[in-house]
N, C-alpha and C positions, 0 to 999 in steps of 0.2 A: 487060689483063684486070683486073677489080676483085677484090680479095681481101676476105674478111670476117675480123673485123668492122671496119667503118668506125669512126672515132672522131670526136669533136666537131670537132677541128681540120680534118678533111677537108671539112666542109660549112658551117662557120661563116662569117659575114660579118665580114671584118677591118676594114672601114671603118665605124666606129660613131659615130653622133651621140650626144653626151653633153653634160652641163652640169656646172658647178661647184656647190659647195654654196651659194654666195652668189647664184646666178642668181635674179633676181626673177620673180615669178609670170607677168607678161605676156611676158617673154622666153622662158619655158618654153613658153607657148602658141604664140608666134610660131615657135619652133624646131620644135615638133611639126607645125605647119601647113606650114612651108616644106619639111620633109623627109618629110612624110607618114608619120610614125611615131606610135604611140600610147603609147609609153613610152621612157624614156631612162635610162641609168645616171647616177648622180651621183658625181662624182669629187672627190678631194682630192689635194694633193701632186703626186707624179709619175704620177698616173693610177690611184691605188688606188680601187676601187669601195667606196663607203660606203653606197649605197642605190640605189633605183630610183624614179623619179617617173613616174607614169602618168596617163592621163586620169581614171581612177577616183580618184586622189588629188586631182585638181583640181576635180572635180564638186561636192564639198560646198560650195565657195565660191558656186556658183550656187544649189544646193539651199536653202541657208539664208540667201540674200541678203536676202529680204524678210520673213523670219519668224524668231523665236527659238525654238529647240527647248524643249519643256517638260522638267521635271526627269527624267521617265522616259526620254525620248528622249536626254537628255544622258548618262544612266548607261548606256543600252543601246548608244549609238554614240559613246562617248567619243573614239575616235580620229578619226572623221569630223568631229565638232564641233571638235576641236582643229585639224584641217586646214582647216576653213572659215575660220579666222583666220590661216592661214599665208600668208606673203608671199615666202618664199625656198624654194629647193629643199630645203634642210636641214630646214625646218619642214614641208614637204609630203611628202617622200619616205617610202617604206616601207623600214624598216631593221630588222634586217640584210637585205641583199640576198640573194635566193635565187640562188646562183651555181653554176657547174660548171667543171671543169678541162678543158683541151684534150684530154687523153688519156682522158677518159671515153668509154665506148661510146655509140652513139646510143640503145641500149636504156636505159642508165642515165639519159641526159638526158631521154628520154621519160617515164621513171618519175618523175623529179623534177618535171617539169612537171605530170603528172597528180596527184601527191600534194599538191603545193603550189598547184595551180590557177593556174598562170601560163602565159602564151603564149610567153614568150621568156626566155632566161637569159643574163646577162653571162658571158663566158668569161674566167677570170682565171688568172694563174700562181700559183705557190706562195706568193707574198707579197701576192696580192690585186690585182695590177696588171692593168688591162683589156687583153685580147688580142683580143677580138672579141665577137660576139653570135650566139647560135643561136636560131632560131625554130621553131615547129611546121612551117612550110613547109620549112625546111632539113632537118628530120629525115625528111620525106617524099621527099626527093630520091633515096633508095635505090630507090624504086619506079619511077624513070625508067630503071633498068638494063634492058638489052635481054634478051629471052627467050633469045637465043643465048648470052649471057654467063652467065646463070643456069644454062642447061642444061649448059654446059661445067664449071661449078664443081660442080654436083650429081653429074655423072659422076665427076669427079676426086676429090672429097672425101667423097662418101657411097657411091656405088655401088661404086667400086673398093676402098674401105676395108672396107665391110661384106661384100661378096660378091666377093672376089678371084677365086674359081674360076668364077663364073657371071656376071661383069660383062658379058661379050659377049652374054648372053642376056636382059639386062634393058634395056628400052627406056625412054628418058627423053624426054618431050615437054613443052614449056613453051609455054603460050599465055596472053598477057596476065598473066604472072606466076604462073599456076596450073600446078603441076608434076604431071604424071601419070607414075606408075611402073608399067610393065607387064612381066610375065615370070613365070617359074617359079623358085622358090628352094627350097632344101633345108629351111630352118628358118623357119616362119612367125612364130616368136616375135621375129624380127628386124624384122618389118614396123613395129611400133610404134617401134622404135629409128630405123629409116630415116625415118619420118615426122617424128620429133622433130629429127633432124639436118637434114633438108631445110628444115623450117620455120625453122631457125636461119640459113639462107643469106639474106643481105640481098637484098631485092627480091622474095622469094617472097610471094605473096598467099595461096595455099592449096596443099594437097597432096591429091591423089587417088590413093591406093594401090590398084592393081589387080594385086597380086602373089598368086600361088597357090603352094601347096606343102604340106608335111606338118609337123605339129608335131614338134619334136625329142623323141624318147623317151629313156629312160635309156641305151640302147645306141647311140643315133644321135650321131655326132660333130657338133660345132657347125660353122657355115658356115666354109669356108676351111681346115678341118683334114682 
């Protein structure tokens, strides 16, 4: 049974295509074509990541091949103009590389990708040595988790925890990752808590609470008391 939360090391690809800082432009293009990748870490020394070179870093070479950018364009796109003249990975790469550690959660990795607008992250240890690479597709692997596995975890970690005295009366159904909770509970204020906890279970697509009960008043004990 899969436990939550998964971390980056659980889903990352350990075999990574990379290039050295002195790799020439055409070698980078050939390597990308051979391995069907659109970006690669750039390494130095014993495998320390110093940058990432992507197709976007290579395109200015073609864009400015038959024309010189005007002064306004040069100022607005200083980095792209510089990369148009680059001939090695060190001159072409984006640096510093946007990286993640193996023990980061998938949610943390997804947040980094969204904020930094990248499709993949080199995974590095504490001294920056490459351990693997994690992509958007890797982060989506949690949604391959079976409905049965999700249902078991919801029952064990949410229903039994929040409603210990009534867990037998609460029905959990999972279909295509959508979790439905049905039953009668004593305190309806716990519904929002249950929804939040269920959403945190990896592989859950959505939650449909169909729980009924009464709001806890000043003289009503909380659930399980």
